[in-house]
C-alpha positions in Angstrom: -173.0 -123.4 112.8 -172.7 -119.9 114.2 -170.6 -120.8 117.2 -168.3 -122.9 115.1 -167.5 -120.1 112.8 -166.7 -117.8 115.6 -164.3 -120.3 117.0 -162.6 -120.7 113.7 -162.1 -117.0 113.3 -160.5 -116.7 116.7 -158.3 -119.7 116.1 -157.1 -118.3 112.8 -156.1 -115.1 114.5 -154.2 -116.9 117.3 -152.5 -119.4 115.0 -151.9 -117.0 112.1 -152.9 -119.9 109.8 -152.8 -119.3 106.1 -154.8 -121.7 104.0 -154.0 -122.6 100.5 -156.7 -121.9 98.0 -158.9 -125.0 97.8 -158.3 -125.5 94.1 -154.7 -126.4 94.7 -155.8 -129.7 96.3 -156.3 -131.4 93.0 -154.3 -132.9 90.3 -156.9 -131.2 88.1 -157.9 -128.5 87.9 -154.5 -126.8 88.4 -154.1 -123.5 90.1 -152.4 -121.0 87.7 -149.8 -119.0 89.4 -149.8 -115.6 87.7 -146.2 -114.6 88.2 -145.7 -110.9 87.9 -149.3 -110.0 88.6 -149.8 -109.0 92.2 -151.9 -106.9 94.6 -155.2 -105.5 93.3 -154.1 -106.3 89.8 -154.2 -110.0 90.6 -157.9 -110.2 90.3 -158.7 -111.5 86.8 -161.9 -110.0 85.4 -161.7 -111.5 81.9 -159.6 -114.1 80.0 -159.1 -115.2 76.4 -156.9 -117.7 74.7 -155.0 -118.4 71.5 -153.1 -121.7 71.5 -150.8 -121.7 74.4 -151.2 -118.0 75.1 -153.6 -116.8 77.7 -154.7 -113.1 77.8 -155.7 -111.9 81.2 -157.4 -108.6 81.9 -157.1 -107.2 85.4 -158.3 -103.7 86.2 -157.6 -102.2 82.8 -154.3 -103.9 82.3 -153.8 -106.7 79.8 -151.3 -109.5 80.5 -150.0 -112.3 78.3 -149.6 -115.6 80.2 -147.9 -118.7 78.9 -149.6 -122.1 79.1 -146.7 -123.8 77.4 -145.1 -126.5 79.6 -141.6 -124.9 79.7 -142.8 -121.5 80.8 -146.2 -122.3 82.4 -147.6 -119.3 84.3 -145.1 -116.7 83.1 -146.8 -113.3 82.6 -146.0 -110.1 80.7 -147.8 -106.8 80.8 -148.6 -106.0 77.1 -151.2 -103.2 77.3 -152.5 -100.8 79.9 -155.0 -98.0 80.1 -158.1 -99.9 79.1 -161.4 -99.0 80.7 -161.6 -101.1 83.9 -165.2 -102.1 83.0 -164.1 -104.1 80.0 -164.1 -107.7 78.8 -162.0 -109.5 76.2 -162.5 -112.4 73.8 -160.3 -114.0 71.1 -161.9 -114.9 67.7 -160.7 -115.4 64.1 -157.1 -114.5 65.0 -158.0 -111.2 66.7 -158.4 -110.1 70.3 -161.5 -108.1 70.9 -162.3 -105.7 73.8 -165.8 -104.6 74.8 -166.0 -101.7 77.2 -168.9 -100.0 79.1 -168.4 -96.4 80.1 -170.9 -93.6 80.7 -173.8 -95.7 79.3 -172.0 -96.5 76.1 -170.6 -99.7 74.8 -167.5 -99.6 72.6 -165.9 -102.5 70.7 -162.1 -102.5 70.0 -159.7 -104.8 68.3 -156.2 -105.2 69.6 -153.5 -105.9 67.0 -151.5 -109.0 67.2 -148.5 -107.2 68.7 -150.9 -105.6 71.2 -149.4 -102.2 70.4 -152.6 -100.5 69.2 -156.3 -100.6 70.2 -158.6 -99.8 67.3 -162.3 -99.1 67.5 -164.7 -101.3 65.6 -167.3 -98.7 64.9 -168.8 -95.9 66.9 -169.8 -96.4 70.6 -173.4 -97.6 71.0 -175.6 -95.7 73.5 -177.4 -97.9 76.0 -179.9 -95.2 77.3 -182.8 -96.9 75.5 -182.6 -100.0 77.6 -184.4 -98.7 80.7 -181.4 -98.5 83.0 -182.9 -96.2 85.6 -180.9 -93.6 87.4 -180.8 -95.7 90.5 -179.4 -98.6 88.5 -176.8 -96.4 86.7 -174.8 -96.0 89.9 -172.9 -99.0 88.7 -173.4 -101.1 85.7 -171.1 -104.1 85.5 -170.2 -105.5 82.1 -170.4 -109.2 83.2 -169.8 -111.1 80.0 -168.9 -110.6 76.3 -169.4 -113.1 73.5 -168.2 -112.1 70.0 -170.2 -113.8 67.2 -168.5 -112.2 64.1 -166.0 -109.5 63.5 -168.6 -106.8 64.3 -171.6 -108.6 66.0 -171.6 -109.6 69.6 -173.7 -110.3 72.7 -173.1 -108.7 76.1 -174.4 -109.3 79.5 -174.8 -106.3 81.9 -175.6 -106.3 85.6 -177.1 -103.2 87.0 -176.9 -101.8 90.6 -180.3 -103.3 91.2 -178.9 -106.8 90.4 -180.9 -106.9 87.2 -179.4 -108.7 84.1 -179.6 -107.1 80.7 -178.8 -109.2 77.6 -177.8 -107.1 74.6 -177.2 -108.0 70.9 -175.1 -105.5 69.0 -173.6 -104.9 65.6 -170.9 -102.2 65.7 -170.7 -102.0 61.9 -174.4 -101.2 61.5 -174.5 -99.2 64.7 -177.4 -101.3 66.0 -178.0 -102.6 69.5 -181.1 -104.1 71.1 -182.1 -106.0 74.2 -183.0 -109.7 74.1 -185.7 -110.9 76.4 -184.1 -113.7 78.5 -184.9 -113.7 82.2 -182.2 -113.6 84.9 -179.1 -114.5 82.8 -176.0 -115.5 84.8 -173.4 -116.1 82.1 -173.2 -116.4 78.3 -170.9 -117.9 75.6 -171.0 -117.9 71.8 -172.7 -120.8 70.0 -172.6 -119.7 66.4 -172.8 -116.5 64.4 -176.3 -115.8 65.5 -176.8 -117.8 68.7 -175.4 -117.9 72.3 -175.5 -120.3 75.2 -177.1 -118.7 78.3 -177.1 -119.9 81.9 -180.1 -118.8 83.9 -180.3 -118.2 87.7 -182.9 -121.1 87.8 -180.2 -123.6 86.8 -181.5 -123.8 83.2 -179.1 -123.8 80.3 -180.5 -122.4 77.1 -179.5 -121.8 73.5 -180.8 -118.4 72.3 -181.0 -117.3 68.7 -180.4 -113.6 68.8 -181.8 -113.0 65.3 -185.1 -114.7 65.8 -185.4 -114.7 69.6 -186.0 -118.5 69.6 -184.9 -120.2 72.8 -184.3 -123.9 73.4 -183.6 -125.5 76.8 -180.6 -127.7 76.8 -180.2 -128.9 80.4 -181.3 -128.2 84.0 -178.5 -128.1 86.7 -178.7 -128.2 90.4 -177.1 -124.8 90.6 -176.9 -121.9 88.2 -173.7 -122.3 86.2 -171.2 -119.5 85.8 -168.0 -119.4 83.7 -169.5 -120.4 80.4 -166.9 -120.8 77.7 -167.2 -122.4 74.2 -164.8 -123.6 71.6 -164.5 -121.2 68.6 -166.9 -123.2 66.5 -169.4 -123.4 69.5 -169.6 -127.2 69.2 -168.3 -127.8 72.8 -169.4 -125.7 75.8 -167.7 -125.8 79.2 -169.5 -124.5 82.3 -169.1 -124.7 86.1 -170.8 -124.0 89.3 -169.2 -124.1 92.8 -169.4 -127.9 92.8 -168.8 -129.3 89.3 -167.4 -128.7 85.9 -169.6 -129.8 83.0 -169.2 -130.2 79.3 -172.1 -129.8 76.8 -172.2 -131.1 73.2 -175.3 -131.5 71.1 -174.5 -135.1 70.4 -174.0 -136.1 74.1 -175.9 -133.5 76.1 -174.7 -132.2 79.4 -172.0 -134.4 81.2 -170.1 -134.0 84.4 -166.5 -133.3 83.5 -164.4 -132.6 86.6 -164.7 -131.1 90.1 -165.0 -127.4 90.3 -162.2 -125.3 91.8 -164.5 -122.3 92.4 -165.2 -121.0 95.9 -168.4 -119.4 94.9 -170.6 -118.2 92.1 -170.9 -114.9 90.2 -171.8 -113.9 86.7 -168.5 -112.0 86.2 -166.2 -115.0 86.8 -163.9 -115.2 83.8 -163.6 -118.3 81.5 -162.3 -119.3 78.1 -161.2 -122.4 76.2 -157.5 -122.8 75.4 -157.1 -125.6 72.9 -158.4 -128.7 74.8 -158.2 -126.9 78.2 -160.8 -125.0 80.1 -159.6 -121.9 81.9 -161.8 -120.4 84.6 -161.3 -118.1 87.6 -162.9 -116.5 90.6 -162.2 -113.4 92.7 -158.5 -114.1 93.1 -157.3 -117.0 91.1 -157.2 -118.7 87.7 -157.4 -122.5 87.2 -156.7 -124.7 84.2 -158.8 -127.8 83.8 -156.9 -130.3 81.6 -158.5 -133.1 79.6 -159.0 -135.9 82.1 -157.0 -139.1 81.8 -159.7 -141.4 80.3 -157.4 -144.4 80.6 -158.0 -144.4 84.4 -161.2 -146.0 85.8 -163.8 -143.5 86.9 -165.5 -143.8 90.3 -168.7 -141.7 90.5 -170.2 -140.7 93.8 -173.7 -139.2 94.1 -172.6 -136.9 96.9 -170.6 -133.8 97.6 -167.4 -135.1 99.1 -164.6 -133.4 101.0 -161.9 -132.4 98.7 -159.1 -133.5 100.9 -160.4 -137.0 101.0 -160.8 -137.1 97.3 -157.2 -135.9 96.8 -155.9 -138.5 99.3 -157.8 -141.3 97.5 -156.7 -140.3 94.0 -153.1 -139.9 95.2 -153.0 -143.5 96.4 -155.1 -145.2 93.8 -155.0 -145.3 90.0 -158.5 -143.9 89.6 -160.4 -140.7 88.9 -163.3 -139.7 91.1 -166.3 -137.6 90.2 -168.2 -136.2 93.2 -171.7 -135.3 91.9 -174.0 -133.7 94.4 -177.6 -134.2 93.4 -180.9 -133.8 95.2 -182.5 -136.7 93.4 -181.3 -139.1 95.9 -183.5 -137.7 98.5 -186.2 -139.2 96.4 -186.6 -142.9 97.3 -188.7 -143.6 94.2 -186.0 -142.3 91.8 -183.3 -144.3 93.6 -185.5 -147.4 93.5 -185.9 -146.9 89.8 -182.1 -146.9 89.4 -182.1 -150.3 91.1 -184.9 -151.7 89.0 -183.3 -150.6 85.7 -179.8 -151.7 87.0 -178.4 -148.2 86.3 -174.7 -148.2 87.0 -174.1 -144.4 86.4 -173.3 -144.0 90.1 -171.0 -146.3 92.0 -171.7 -144.9 95.5 -174.9 -143.3 96.7 -175.4 -140.9 99.6 -178.6 -141.6 101.5 -180.3 -140.0 104.5 -181.5 -142.8 106.7 -184.5 -140.9 108.0 -186.1 -140.9 104.5 -186.7 -144.7 104.9 -185.1 -145.2 101.5 -182.2 -147.2 103.0 -184.3 -149.7 104.9 -186.3 -150.5 101.7 -183.1 -150.9 99.6 -181.6 -153.2 102.3 -184.7 -155.3 102.6 -184.8 -155.8 98.8 -181.0 -156.7 98.6 -180.0 -153.6 96.7 -176.6 -153.2 98.2 -173.0 -154.5 98.2 -172.1 -156.2 101.5 -169.0 -154.7 103.1 -167.7 -158.1 104.2 -164.9 -158.0 101.6 -163.2 -155.2 103.6 -162.0 -156.3 107.0 -161.1 -152.6 107.7 -164.7 -151.5 107.3 -166.2 -154.4 109.2 -163.8 -153.9 112.1 -164.6 -150.1 112.1 -168.3 -150.7 112.2 -168.0 -153.4 114.9 -166.5 -150.7 117.1 -169.4 -148.3 116.5 -172.6 -147.8 118.5 -174.7 -150.9 117.9 -177.9 -148.8 118.1 -176.8 -147.0 115.0 -175.2 -149.8 113.1 -178.2 -152.1 113.6 -180.0 -149.9 111.0 -177.2 -150.7 108.5 -177.3 -154.5 108.8 -179.1 -157.3 107.0 -178.7 -160.9 107.9 -175.6 -160.2 109.9 -173.9 -158.3 107.0 -173.2 -154.6 106.9 -175.0 -153.0 104.0 -174.0 -149.3 104.3 -171.2 -147.2 105.8 -171.8 -144.0 107.9 -170.9 -140.7 106.2 -172.0 -138.2 108.8 -173.9 -138.3 112.1 -175.4 -135.1 113.6 -177.3 -134.6 116.8 -180.0 -131.9 116.8 -181.3 -130.5 120.1 -183.3 -127.7 121.6 -180.7 -125.8 123.6 -180.7 -123.1 126.2 -177.8 -120.7 126.7 -176.2 -120.6 130.1 -174.8 -117.1 129.7 -178.2 -115.7 128.7 -179.9 -117.6 131.5 -178.0 -115.3 133.9 -179.6 -112.2 132.3 -183.0 -113.8 132.6 -182.2 -114.6 136.3 -182.7 -118.3 135.7 -181.0 -121.3 137.3 -181.1 -125.0 136.2 -183.7 -125.6 138.9 -186.0 -123.2 137.1 -185.9 -125.0 133.8 -189.0 -126.9 132.7 -189.0 -130.7 132.3 -192.2 -131.5 130.5 -193.9 -129.8 127.5 -196.8 -128.7 129.8 -194.3 -126.9 132.0 -192.4 -125.5 129.1 -195.4 -123.5 127.7 -196.1 -121.2 130.7 -192.3 -121.0 131.4 -191.8 -119.8 127.7 -194.6 -117.3 128.0 -192.9 -115.9 131.2 -189.5 -115.7 129.6 -191.0 -113.9 126.6 -192.4 -111.2 128.9 -189.0 -110.9 130.5 -187.3 -110.5 127.1 -189.5 -107.5 126.3 -188.2 -105.7 129.4 -184.6 -106.9 128.9 -184.5 -106.1 125.2 -183.2 -109.6 124.5 -184.3 -112.4 122.1 -186.0 -115.4 123.7 -185.8 -117.7 120.7 -183.9 -117.3 117.5 -186.4 -119.1 115.2 -187.7 -115.7 113.8 -191.1 -117.4 113.7 -193.8 -116.6 116.2 -193.8 -118.4 119.6 -197.0 -120.0 118.5 -195.5 -121.4 115.4 -192.3 -122.5 117.1 -194.1 -124.2 120.1 -196.4 -126.1 117.7 -193.6 -127.3 115.5 -191.6 -128.4 118.6 -194.6 -130.3 119.9 -195.3 -132.0 116.6 -191.7 -133.0 116.2 -191.5 -134.4 119.7 -194.7 -136.3 119.4 -193.8 -137.9 116.0 -190.3 -138.9 117.2 -191.8 -140.4 120.4 -194.2 -142.5 118.3 -191.3 -143.6 116.0 -189.3 -144.7 119.1 -192.3 -146.6 120.5 -193.1 -148.1 117.1 -196.7 -146.9 117.1 -198.6 -144.8 114.6 -199.3 -141.2 115.5 -202.8 -140.6 117.0 -203.7 -137.0 117.0 -207.2 -137.5 118.5 -207.1 -139.9 121.3 -203.9 -139.2 123.3 -202.2 -136.3 125.0 -201.6 -134.4 121.8 -205.0 -132.5 121.7 -204.5 -131.3 125.3 -201.0 -130.0 124.6 -202.2 -128.3 121.4 -205.0 -126.5 123.4 -202.3 -125.4 125.9 -200.5 -123.7 123.0 -203.7 -121.9 122.2 -204.0 -120.9 125.8 -200.6 -119.3 126.0 -199.8 -118.2 122.4 -202.6 -117.0 120.2 -200.4 -114.2 118.7 -198.6 -115.2 115.5 -196.4 -112.1 115.3 -192.9 -113.1 114.2 -190.2 -112.9 116.8 -187.4 -110.3 116.6 -184.2 -111.4 115.1 -180.9 -111.4 117.1 -179.0 -108.1 116.9 -175.3 -107.4 116.3 -173.9 -106.1 119.6 -170.3 -104.9 119.6 -169.6 -106.8 116.4 -171.0 -110.1 117.8 -174.4 -111.7 117.2 -176.3 -111.6 120.5 -177.1 -115.0 122.1 -180.8 -115.8 122.4 -182.1 -117.8 125.4 -183.2 -120.7 123.2 -181.9 -122.1 119.9 -181.9 -125.3 117.9 -178.3 -126.4 117.8 -176.2 -129.3 116.5 -173.8 -131.0 118.9 -171.0 -129.7 116.8 -172.0 -126.2 117.8 -171.2 -127.1 121.4 -167.7 -128.5 120.9 -164.6 -126.9 122.2 -164.9 -123.2 122.9 -168.6 -123.0 123.6 -170.9 -120.0 123.9 -172.7 -121.8 126.7 -175.2 -123.9 124.9 -176.6 -127.0 126.7 -179.6 -129.2 125.8 -183.0 -128.4 127.3 -184.2 -132.0 127.9 -187.9 -131.7 127.4 -190.3 -134.7 127.5 -193.9 -134.9 126.4 -195.1 -136.1 129.7 -193.9 -137.5 133.1 -192.3 -140.9 132.9 -190.7 -140.5 129.5 -187.0 -140.0 128.8 -185.7 -137.1 126.8 -184.8 -137.7 123.2 -182.1 -136.2 121.0 -182.6 -136.6 117.3 -179.6 -138.0 115.3 -179.5 -137.5 111.5 -177.5 -140.3 110.0 -176.3 -140.2 106.4 -174.6 -143.2 104.9 -172.8 -144.5 101.8 -174.3 -147.4 99.8 -172.4 -149.1 97.0 -174.5 -149.7 93.9 -174.9 -153.5 93.4 -174.7 -152.9 89.7 -171.5 -150.8 89.9 -168.6 -152.0 87.7 -166.1 -150.7 90.3 -167.2 -152.3 93.6 -163.7 -153.0 94.8 -162.7 -149.4 94.1 -165.8 -148.2 95.9 -164.9 -150.3 99.0 -161.4 -148.8 98.9 -162.9 -145.3 98.8 -165.0 -146.1 101.9 -161.8 -147.3 103.6 -160.2 -143.9 102.9 -163.3 -142.2 104.4 -163.1 -144.3 107.4 -159.4 -143.3 108.0 -160.6 -139.7 108.5 -162.7 -140.8 111.4 -159.4 -141.2 113.2 -159.1 -137.8 114.8 -155.3 -137.6 114.6 -155.5 -138.0 110.8 -158.4 -135.6 110.6 -156.5 -132.9 112.5 -153.4 -133.4 110.4 -155.2 -133.2 107.0 -158.4 -131.3 107.3 -159.4 -127.7 107.6 -160.7 -126.8 111.1 -164.3 -126.7 110.0 -164.1 -130.2 108.7 -162.3 -131.3 111.9 -165.3 -130.3 114.0 -167.7 -132.2 111.6 -165.5 -135.3 111.8 -165.3 -135.0 115.6 -169.1 -134.8 116.0 -169.5 -137.9 113.7 -166.8 -139.8 115.5 -168.3 -139.1 118.9 -171.8 -140.1 117.9 -170.7 -143.3 116.1 -168.1 -144.6 118.6 -169.3 -147.2 121.1 -166.7 -145.9 123.6 -165.7 -142.4 124.5 -163.1 -140.9 122.0 -159.9 -139.4 123.3 -159.7 -135.6 123.6 -158.4 -133.9 120.5 -155.9 -131.0 121.1 -155.0 -128.4 118.5 -151.5 -129.4 117.3 -150.3 -125.8 117.5 -151.3 -125.4 121.2 -148.2 -126.9 122.8 -145.7 -124.8 120.8 -147.8 -121.7 121.3 -147.9 -122.3 125.0 -144.2 -123.0 125.2 -143.4 -119.8 123.4 -145.4 -117.7 125.8 -144.1 -119.6 128.8 -140.5 -119.3 127.8 -140.9 -115.5 127.4 -142.7 -115.3 130.8 -139.9 -117.3 132.5 -137.3 -115.1 131.0 -139.0 -111.9 132.2 -139.5 -113.4 135.7 -135.8 -114.3 135.9 -134.8 -110.7 135.0 -137.0 -108.9 137.6 -134.3 -108.8 140.3 -131.9 -107.0 138.0 -134.1 -104.3 136.4 -134.4 -100.6 137.0 -137.8 -99.3 138.3 -139.2 -98.3 134.9 -138.0 -101.5 133.2 -139.3 -103.5 136.1 -142.7 -102.0 135.7 -142.7 -102.7 132.0 -141.6 -106.3 132.6 -144.4 -106.8 135.1 -147.0 -105.5 132.6 -145.6 -107.8 130.0 -145.9 -110.8 132.4 -149.5 -109.8 133.1 -150.3 -109.6 129.3 -148.7 -113.0 128.8 -150.8 -114.5 131.6 -153.9 -113.1 129.9 -152.8 -114.5 126.6 -152.2 -117.9 128.2 -155.7 -117.9 129.7 -157.2 -117.1 126.3 -155.0 -119.7 124.6 -156.3 -122.3 127.0 -159.8 -121.6 125.8 -158.6 -122.5 122.3 -156.7 -125.6 123.3 -159.1 -128.3 122.2 -161.0 -129.3 119.1 -162.7 -131.8 121.5 -162.1 -131.3 125.2 -162.4 -133.8 128.0 -165.5 -131.8 129.1 -167.0 -132.1 125.6 -166.6 -135.9 125.8 -168.1 -136.1 129.3 -171.1 -134.0 128.2 -171.7 -136.1 125.1 -171.5 -139.3 127.0 -174.2 -138.1 129.4 -176.5 -137.5 126.3 -175.8 -140.9 124.7 -178.6 -142.9 126.4 -181.1 -140.4 124.9 -180.0 -140.4 121.2 -182.5 -141.7 118.7 -182.3 -142.3 115.0 -185.1 -143.6 112.9 -184.5 -146.2 110.2 -187.9 -145.9 108.8 -189.5 -143.2 106.7 -190.6 -140.6 109.1 -194.1 -139.2 109.2 -192.6 -135.8 108.3 -190.7 -137.2 105.3 -194.0 -138.5 103.9 -196.1 -135.4 104.3 -193.8 -132.5 104.5 -195.7 -130.2 102.1 -199.2 -130.6 103.6 -197.8 -130.3 107.2 -196.2 -127.0 106.2 -199.4 -125.8 104.7 -201.6 -126.8 107.6 -199.1 -125.4 110.1 -199.2 -122.0 108.5 -203.0 -122.0 108.3 -203.3 -123.1 112.0 -200.8 -120.5 113.2 -202.5 -117.7 111.2 -205.9 -118.7 112.6 -207.3 -119.8 109.2 -208.2 -123.2 110.6 -209.2 -124.1 114.2 -207.5 -126.3 116.6 -210.1 -129.0 116.0 -209.7 -128.8 112.3 -205.9 -129.0 112.6 -206.3 -132.2 114.7 -208.6 -133.7 112.1 -206.3 -132.8 109.2 -203.3 -134.4 111.0 -205.3 -137.5 111.7 -206.3 -137.7 108.1 -202.7 -137.5 107.1 -201.8 -140.3 109.4 -204.4 -142.5 107.8 -203.2 -141.6 104.4 -199.6 -142.5 105.3 -200.8 -145.9 106.7 -202.8 -146.7 103.6 -199.9 -145.8 101.3 -197.5 -148.0 103.3 -199.8 -150.9 102.8 
């Protein structure tokens, strides 16, 4: 949400808020405080371990860091002057360093006392590996995997973001490229093989002697931070969401939550005994062996880390939050139910897919009746939403998030287009000539009329299709693209917009992204300090009411879970964060806005305004200073008087700016949302779009580009409707 992020940046400047790194929120992984390493040197580029000793390489300086309980995190500089573009690894009692400099790779061995750095053979020239002059501007040595005392694998990233996997033997003076596409990270597997993570999310085992490659797993995201035990039997890897463990006997398994804030091939990692050490741009983390004596609650969803921390702190349980796209697929989820799969205790489900309604009808859920907390909470929610979550008077699912999507117009940009609210269209037929007229104005003004970056033809057609389908869902009738108003509206699009040239993208003006006239926004974008977005309440035809689409995501407890009581307790913790006082006290600002939007949409009554906790103190500080200055005016000399008056003026300006940042949810926000409430709509059935997303996308592109005619488009849409009807039967 563009507006949201702008608000957060401003609020951070005003409040001088410093956020702890997100990895510190967990019992595990633990953030490793590198005492004695500061400034630019604090960025770890490579790590290696021997027992309780961790070796950390930062900008050519090597530090020894203790992992022993008594001196945990203590660091000592043991060697400096290494090439900054180096990586380290510990193997067979020796610490190896691989460096890349001036298109040559050099392998060194650091003695145990770390007083000498000895070369392991002559440098190996890399000119033969087609690193062009453009790519030579910077070549990053991303990863290093020693296989024996002299043989190794290395991963290079060029300036063109191309990965080069190399296999070298310093004793024989040989080096060659291994053909593996788009490698992200590597780790040693045995004396001739490595593990390789690919940008596609694929995990492979690669034999460097023979070139044979075997696929071991497919992950949702490409994994970085590969690290293996010295025998290669156990591999650790991580993405920005999850830590995994791979063994040949068990395959890939979720291990812990990831402390990483992002992904990169050069993130350091190693295995220290039974601990997995990994880092990102600024920190190192230690993932301890989990306490397997605690029950494990597994959630098929990406959960907010503060909530997970809260729950684990108050319950004797471990939680794994496992985001996975498979649960957008109703068929796969239904297969879990049929096979009584209990791998996941709680599922995350998007209501619009229709999957939830099928599961509820078939009884595949755990009623929430056992929790009076959850029942009371849902009784206080909007019955139009909770009705979708009920079966035979029992609540079957609990809301996770609710988001309202709307076509909006910007009131500030309207002034530049010389528009008033009386000029705004009310029906789709009025919208088309109005949009064409605003586009002509935008050419003269040098402004962006719609930030879709698609053509007006594409955007108008997509809007029409969405409005029509949603109206049919609301009226509980099947779409009919031949007999009703839809063909006439489609021909009007042809009348006004035959050109499929993409729209210009918004520009940066004085460091800020310019505001277009029209944009698709979430209600959360309009909370608190707004950039002037208000809904444009279009209807298909006269006599209809506007409709604002709500996307509702819910939790459903697996009826075959062995931890149903624990799952209910977790949902109670989630519910507690719908209380805005607690959300404000515990969550980051971005999460507060998300919770505020969900709370406003779910509540059956208006929620109370939510003020930033820091506002009162900040205001009082400014006011106290202003009052002190005002009281002193009668006693000041002319120059001092002038200075004091200027300070008072500055304080008044600051107070005015501070007032704009007073609210997370203002009284005006609440009033505005309540005016929208009668027009909110959420579908509990599988939408037409959900059933035919791919063909709709294909047909839309063909229609917009003129490959198929308007009549052909109508016939194709009608055919899709019939297909969906037959499949539902």
